[in-house]
C-alpha positions in Angstrom: -13.1 -42.0 23.2 -12.5 -39.2 20.8 -10.7 -36.1 22.1 -11.5 -32.7 20.7 -9.3 -29.5 20.8 -11.3 -26.4 21.3 -9.9 -23.6 19.2 -9.9 -20.0 20.6 -11.2 -17.1 18.6 -7.6 -15.9 18.1 -6.5 -19.2 16.8 -9.4 -19.3 14.2 -8.5 -15.7 13.1 -4.8 -16.8 12.7 -5.8 -19.8 10.7 -8.0 -17.6 8.5 -5.3 -15.2 7.8 -2.9 -18.1 6.9 -5.6 -19.5 4.6 -5.9 -16.1 2.8 -2.3 -15.7 1.8 -1.8 -19.4 1.2 -4.5 -19.5 -1.5 -3.3 -16.3 -3.3 0.4 -17.1 -3.1 0.9 -20.8 -3.1 -2.2 -22.6 -4.4 -2.4 -20.4 -7.4 1.3 -21.1 -8.3 2.0 -17.4 -9.0 5.3 -17.3 -7.2 6.7 -20.8 -7.0 10.4 -19.9 -7.0 10.0 -17.0 -4.6 7.9 -18.8 -2.0 10.3 -21.9 -2.2 13.2 -19.7 -1.5 11.5 -17.9 1.4 10.4 -21.2 3.2 13.8 -22.8 2.6 16.2 -20.0 3.2 14.5 -17.3 5.2 11.8 -18.4 7.4 12.2 -21.2 9.8 8.9 -23.2 8.6 6.5 -22.6 5.7 3.9 -22.0 8.4 5.9 -19.2 10.0 6.2 -17.4 6.7 2.3 -17.7 5.9 1.4 -16.8 9.4 3.5 -13.7 9.6 2.5 -12.6 6.2 -1.1 -13.4 6.9 -1.0 -11.2 10.0 0.7 -8.3 8.1 -1.9 -8.7 5.3 -4.8 -8.4 7.8 -3.1 -5.4 9.5 -3.0 -3.6 6.2 -6.7 -4.3 5.6 -5.9 -6.2 2.3 -8.3 -9.0 3.1 -11.1 -6.6 2.5 -10.2 -5.3 -1.0 -9.6 -6.7 -4.5 -6.1 -7.5 -6.0 -4.6 -7.2 -9.4 -1.6 -9.6 -10.0 0.8 -6.8 -9.7 -0.8 -5.9 -6.4 0.1 -9.3 -4.9 3.7 -8.7 -5.9 3.9 -5.2 -4.4 2.2 -6.5 -1.1 4.6 -9.4 -0.7 7.5 -7.1 -1.3 6.0 -4.5 1.3 5.8 -7.3 3.9 9.3 -8.5 3.2 10.9 -4.9 3.4 9.1 -4.4 6.8 10.3 -7.7 8.2 13.9 -7.6 9.8 14.5 -11.5 9.0 14.5 -10.7 5.3 16.7 -7.8 5.1 19.8 -9.5 3.9 17.8 -11.6 1.4 15.6 -8.7 -0.1 17.6 -8.2 -3.4 17.7 -11.9 -4.1 14.0 -12.3 -3.4 13.0 -9.3 -5.5 15.0 -11.0 -8.4 13.0 -14.2 -8.0 9.8 -12.3 -7.8 10.6 -10.7 -11.1 11.4 -14.1 -12.6 8.1 -15.5 -11.3 6.1 -12.6 -12.6 7.6 -12.5 -16.0 7.5 -16.4 -16.5 3.8 -16.4 -16.0 3.0 -13.5 -18.5 1.5 -14.5 -21.8 2.3 -11.0 -23.3 4.9 -8.5 -22.8 3.7 -6.2 -19.9 3.2 -2.6 -20.6 4.7 -1.6 -17.3 6.3 -3.3 -14.3 5.6 -3.2 -10.6 9.3 -2.7 -9.9 11.7 0.1 -10.8 13.7 -0.8 -13.9 17.5 -1.5 -13.4 18.3 -1.5 -17.1 18.3 1.9 -18.9 17.7 2.5 -22.4 21.4 2.7 -23.5 22.3 -0.4 -21.6 19.4 -2.3 -23.1 20.5 -1.3 -26.6 24.1 -2.4 -25.9 22.7 -5.8 -24.6 20.5 -6.2 -27.6 23.5 -5.5 -30.0 25.7 -8.0 -28.1 22.9 -10.7 -28.2 22.5 -10.1 -32.1 26.3 -10.5 -32.5 26.7 -13.5 -30.1 23.3 -15.2 -29.9 24.9 -18.6 -28.8 25.6 -16.9 -25.4 21.9 -17.5 -24.4 22.0 -21.2 -25.7 20.7 -23.3 -28.4 17.0 -22.8 -27.5 17.5 -19.0 -27.9 19.5 -19.3 -31.2 16.7 -21.6 -32.6 14.2 -18.8 -32.3 16.3 -16.5 -34.8 14.9 -13.2 -33.3 15.6 -10.1 -35.2 16.4 -6.7 -33.7 12.6 -5.8 -34.3 11.5 -9.0 -32.5 13.9 -8.2 -29.5 12.5 -4.5 -29.2 8.9 -5.6 -29.6 8.6 -8.9 -27.7 11.3 -8.9 -25.0 12.2 -7.6 -21.8 15.7 -7.3 -20.3 16.0 -7.2 -16.5 19.2 -7.2 -14.3 19.0 -9.5 -11.3 21.6 -9.9 -8.4 22.4 -13.6 -8.9 23.4 -16.0 -11.6 20.1 -17.2 -13.1 21.7 -20.0 -15.1 23.6 -21.4 -12.0 20.3 -21.1 -10.0 18.3 -23.1 -12.7 21.1 -25.9 -12.6 21.7 -26.3 -8.9 18.9 -24.3 -7.1 21.7 -22.4 -5.4 22.3 -18.7 -5.2 25.6 -17.4 -6.7 25.6 -13.6 -6.0 26.8 -12.5 -9.4 24.8 -10.1 -11.5 23.1 -11.6 -14.5 20.7 -10.4 -17.3 17.4 -12.1 -17.7 16.0 -11.8 -21.3 12.3 -12.8 -21.5 10.7 -13.4 -24.8 7.0 -13.3 -25.2 6.1 -15.4 -28.2 3.1 -13.5 -29.9 2.0 -16.7 -31.6 1.9 -19.1 -28.7 1.3 -16.6 -25.9 4.1 -18.2 -23.8 7.1 -16.6 -22.3 10.6 -18.1 -22.3 13.6 -16.9 -20.1 17.2 -16.8 -21.1 20.1 -15.6 -19.1 23.8 -14.4 -19.4 26.2 -13.1 -17.0 26.5 -9.2 -16.7 29.4 -7.9 -18.5 
Protein backbone atom coordinates (compact mmCIF):
# COMPACT_ATOMS: atom_id res chain seq x y z
CA UNK A 1 0.00 0.00 0.00
CA UNK A 2 1.33 3.43 -0.94
CA UNK A 3 1.73 5.99 1.83
CA UNK A 4 1.10 9.64 1.03
CA UNK A 5 2.38 12.65 2.94
CA UNK A 6 0.02 15.58 3.01
CA UNK A 7 1.83 18.88 2.81
CA UNK A 8 0.51 21.85 4.72
CA UNK A 9 -0.13 25.15 2.98
CA UNK A 10 2.96 26.60 4.71
CA UNK A 11 5.09 23.73 3.38
CA UNK A 12 3.86 24.37 -0.14
CA UNK A 13 4.60 28.10 0.18
CA UNK A 14 8.16 27.35 1.36
CA UNK A 15 8.73 24.95 -1.53
CA UNK A 16 7.51 27.61 -3.97
CA UNK A 17 9.87 30.17 -2.43
CA UNK A 18 12.82 27.79 -2.79
CA UNK A 19 11.81 27.02 -6.37
CA UNK A 20 11.73 30.72 -7.28
CA UNK A 21 15.30 31.50 -6.19
CA UNK A 22 16.63 28.11 -7.28
CA UNK A 23 15.49 28.82 -10.82
CA UNK A 24 17.01 32.30 -10.91
CA UNK A 25 20.26 31.65 -9.09
CA UNK A 26 21.23 28.05 -9.77
CA UNK A 27 19.46 26.62 -12.80
CA UNK A 28 20.47 29.60 -14.96
CA UNK A 29 24.15 29.28 -13.90
CA UNK A 30 24.53 33.02 -13.36
CA UNK A 31 26.52 32.69 -10.13
CA UNK A 32 28.18 29.29 -10.06
CA UNK A 33 31.24 30.26 -8.01
CA UNK A 34 29.23 32.36 -5.56
CA UNK A 35 26.56 29.76 -4.90
CA UNK A 36 29.14 26.98 -4.60
CA UNK A 37 30.98 28.99 -1.96
CA UNK A 38 27.78 29.79 -0.06
CA UNK A 39 26.50 26.21 0.11
CA UNK A 40 29.96 24.81 0.91
CA UNK A 41 31.37 27.33 3.38
CA UNK A 42 28.55 29.42 4.82
CA UNK A 43 25.23 27.60 5.04
CA UNK A 44 24.81 24.15 6.57
CA UNK A 45 23.14 22.72 3.46
CA UNK A 46 22.17 24.00 0.00
CA UNK A 47 18.52 23.75 1.03
CA UNK A 48 19.16 25.99 4.06
CA UNK A 49 20.56 28.68 1.79
CA UNK A 50 17.78 28.51 -0.79
CA UNK A 51 15.04 28.31 1.82
CA UNK A 52 16.32 31.29 3.81
CA UNK A 53 16.92 33.32 0.68
CA UNK A 54 13.52 32.30 -0.72
CA UNK A 55 11.79 33.48 2.45
CA UNK A 56 13.67 36.79 2.37
CA UNK A 57 12.86 37.15 -1.35
CA UNK A 58 9.16 36.75 -0.65
CA UNK A 59 9.24 39.13 2.33
CA UNK A 60 10.74 41.85 0.11
CA UNK A 61 7.96 41.40 -2.46
CA UNK A 62 10.46 40.49 -5.21
CA UNK A 63 8.44 37.51 -6.43
CA UNK A 64 5.88 39.91 -7.85
CA UNK A 65 8.19 42.10 -9.95
CA UNK A 66 10.59 41.72 -12.87
CA UNK A 67 14.35 41.51 -12.53
CA UNK A 68 17.31 42.75 -14.56
CA UNK A 69 20.49 40.72 -14.16
CA UNK A 70 22.05 43.47 -12.03
CA UNK A 71 19.00 43.36 -9.74
CA UNK A 72 19.62 39.68 -9.02
CA UNK A 73 23.12 40.45 -7.79
CA UNK A 74 21.96 43.41 -5.70
CA UNK A 75 19.17 41.34 -4.13
CA UNK A 76 21.44 38.46 -3.22
CA UNK A 77 23.87 40.92 -1.64
CA UNK A 78 21.02 42.56 0.28
CA UNK A 79 19.99 39.18 1.71
CA UNK A 80 23.56 38.28 2.65
CA UNK A 81 24.17 41.61 4.38
CA UNK A 82 20.97 41.12 6.38
CA UNK A 83 22.01 37.60 7.45
CA UNK A 84 24.24 37.26 10.53
CA UNK A 85 25.65 33.93 9.31
CA UNK A 86 27.38 35.60 6.38
CA UNK A 87 28.94 38.66 8.05
CA UNK A 88 32.48 37.25 8.25
CA UNK A 89 32.30 36.06 4.64
CA UNK A 90 30.68 39.08 3.00
CA UNK A 91 33.79 40.58 1.36
CA UNK A 92 34.81 37.22 -0.13
CA UNK A 93 31.28 36.56 -1.38
CA UNK A 94 31.06 40.00 -2.96
CA UNK A 95 34.37 39.34 -4.73
CA UNK A 96 33.04 36.05 -6.10
CA UNK A 97 29.83 37.78 -7.19
CA UNK A 98 31.85 40.32 -9.18
CA UNK A 99 33.80 37.49 -10.77
CA UNK A 100 30.61 35.63 -11.75
CA UNK A 101 28.98 38.77 -13.09
CA UNK A 102 31.92 39.86 -15.23
CA UNK A 103 32.70 36.37 -16.53
CA UNK A 104 29.19 36.10 -17.94
CA UNK A 105 29.15 39.47 -19.70
CA UNK A 106 29.62 39.54 -23.47
CA UNK A 107 30.57 43.21 -23.58
CA UNK A 108 32.09 45.67 -21.15
CA UNK A 109 29.28 46.85 -18.84
CA UNK A 110 28.62 50.59 -18.87
CA UNK A 111 28.14 50.63 -15.12
CA UNK A 112 28.43 48.11 -12.33
CA UNK A 113 26.04 47.16 -9.52
CA UNK A 114 28.82 47.65 -6.96
CA UNK A 115 30.96 50.57 -5.86
CA UNK A 116 34.33 50.53 -7.64
CA UNK A 117 37.33 49.86 -5.41
CA UNK A 118 39.85 51.02 -8.02
CA UNK A 119 40.13 54.74 -8.74
CA UNK A 120 41.30 56.26 -12.02
CA UNK A 121 44.90 56.89 -10.91
CA UNK A 122 45.26 53.37 -9.55
CA UNK A 123 43.79 51.93 -12.75
CA UNK A 124 46.27 53.89 -14.89
CA UNK A 125 49.15 52.67 -12.73
CA UNK A 126 48.01 49.07 -13.15
CA UNK A 127 47.63 49.46 -16.91
CA UNK A 128 51.14 50.89 -17.18
CA UNK A 129 52.51 48.03 -15.10
CA UNK A 130 50.71 45.47 -17.27
CA UNK A 131 52.03 47.08 -20.46
CA UNK A 132 55.56 46.93 -19.06
CA UNK A 133 55.24 43.38 -17.68
CA UNK A 134 52.43 41.55 -19.55
CA UNK A 135 53.91 38.17 -18.55
CA UNK A 136 52.63 38.69 -15.00
CA UNK A 137 49.13 37.80 -16.25
CA UNK A 138 50.26 34.61 -17.98
CA UNK A 139 50.77 33.29 -21.51
CA UNK A 140 47.11 33.52 -22.49
CA UNK A 141 47.14 37.23 -21.73
CA UNK A 142 50.46 37.82 -23.51
CA UNK A 143 49.07 36.10 -26.61
CA UNK A 144 46.31 38.73 -26.84
CA UNK A 145 48.91 41.50 -27.39
CA UNK A 146 46.56 44.20 -26.13
CA UNK A 147 47.49 47.84 -26.62
CA UNK A 148 46.91 50.66 -24.14
CA UNK A 149 43.87 51.60 -26.23
CA UNK A 150 42.52 48.04 -25.97
CA UNK A 151 42.98 48.09 -22.21
CA UNK A 152 41.12 51.38 -21.86
CA UNK A 153 38.29 50.41 -24.18
CA UNK A 154 37.73 46.70 -23.60
CA UNK A 155 38.82 45.87 -20.05
CA UNK A 156 37.76 46.36 -16.46
CA UNK A 157 40.08 46.26 -13.46
CA UNK A 158 38.62 45.27 -10.13
CA UNK A 159 40.25 44.70 -6.75
CA UNK A 160 39.05 41.65 -4.82
CA UNK A 161 39.97 40.53 -1.27
CA UNK A 162 41.43 37.14 -2.15
CA UNK A 163 44.05 35.64 -4.41
CA UNK A 164 42.05 34.78 -7.54
CA UNK A 165 44.81 32.69 -9.12
CA UNK A 166 45.13 30.61 -5.95
CA UNK A 167 41.35 30.16 -5.85
CA UNK A 168 41.27 28.98 -9.48
CA UNK A 169 44.00 26.46 -8.77
CA UNK A 170 42.84 25.09 -5.41
CA UNK A 171 39.25 26.28 -4.84
CA UNK A 172 40.53 27.61 -1.51
CA UNK A 173 40.39 31.21 -0.34
CA UNK A 174 43.67 32.93 0.45
CA UNK A 175 42.83 36.35 1.92
CA UNK A 176 45.29 38.38 -0.08
CA UNK A 177 44.14 41.28 -2.24
CA UNK A 178 44.49 40.74 -5.96
CA UNK A 179 43.53 42.56 -9.12
CA UNK A 180 41.15 41.01 -11.59
CA UNK A 181 41.52 42.20 -15.17
CA UNK A 182 38.58 41.30 -17.40
CA UNK A 183 38.97 41.54 -21.16
CA UNK A 184 35.83 41.71 -23.29
CA UNK A 185 36.78 40.55 -26.78
CA UNK A 186 34.84 42.74 -29.25
CA UNK A 187 35.21 40.13 -32.00
CA UNK A 188 34.00 37.04 -30.15
CA UNK A 189 31.74 38.61 -27.52
CA UNK A 190 33.47 36.57 -24.81
CA UNK A 191 35.13 37.66 -21.60
CA UNK A 192 38.44 36.42 -20.21
CA UNK A 193 39.62 36.99 -16.65
CA UNK A 194 43.25 37.39 -15.60
CA UNK A 195 44.64 38.11 -12.17
CA UNK A 196 47.72 39.38 -10.39
CA UNK A 197 48.63 40.04 -6.79
CA UNK A 198 47.99 43.57 -5.56
CA UNK A 199 51.26 45.46 -5.19
